[in-house]
N, C-alpha and C positions, 0 to 999 in steps of 0.2 A: 790446609787440604785445597787444592784448587776450586775456583767459581767456575763450575762447568755452566750456569746458566749464561754465562757471555760467550760460550763455544757452539754448546750442543741446540740445535734448533728443530721445531716440530711444525711442519708446511705441511699442510692437509693434502696438495695437490705433487708432493712431490714424495718419490718413495712410498707410497701409499700409507702416508701420514708418520711415517717411522722415523724417529729421533736420527736427525741427519749433522756433520759436523760443519760447522760454519753455512748454511745452507746450501754445500754441496752433496752430491749425490752419493757421497760414501757414509752408509749408516754406524750407529755405534756398533751394530749386531754384527756389520762386516769387521769395523776392528777386532771385536773381544773376537771374533770364528778365529782370523790370524792370529791371533795372542795364543788360543786356544789348542790353535794347531802347533804351535809351537815357535811360528816368527817372532823372531825378536824386535822391538822398537826400531832398531837400525833398520831392520828388513821391510820392514814394513814402509817405513820412511824412504827407503829406495824404490818399493814399488809404487810407492803413492806422493809422487814430491809433492803433489798440495797439503800433503798433512804436516801437521807439524808435533813436534814431541809432545808439548803442551793439550794438542786433540786430543791424542793415545789417553794423556792422564786425565783429560774432563769427560771421556766417553768410561774409564774406571770410575770416577767420581760420582757421575750419573748412575751407571747401576748401583753402585755400591747406596747410594742415597734411597733409590726403590726398592733395593731390598731392606732398607733399615724401615721400611714402611710396610713391609710385606706382612700379612697376617695372614695364621693359619687357622682356619677353623675346623674344631672337628665335632663329627657328629655320634 
């Protein structure tokens, strides 16, 4: 699995502190939204030339890691 910690950045003053790609103003949420809308990696990379395929994979790895730690509390 790709080490997303080298790619995903969190900066309080950038995009309201959301997880961004390499300090860019493109968030993990943006990338996931494009994928969920049906865009391919190639289409995303064509629209955002500052991104790499590893950036997309890091976004997925970041969210997978967060999901792994999600706990549902039932009342």
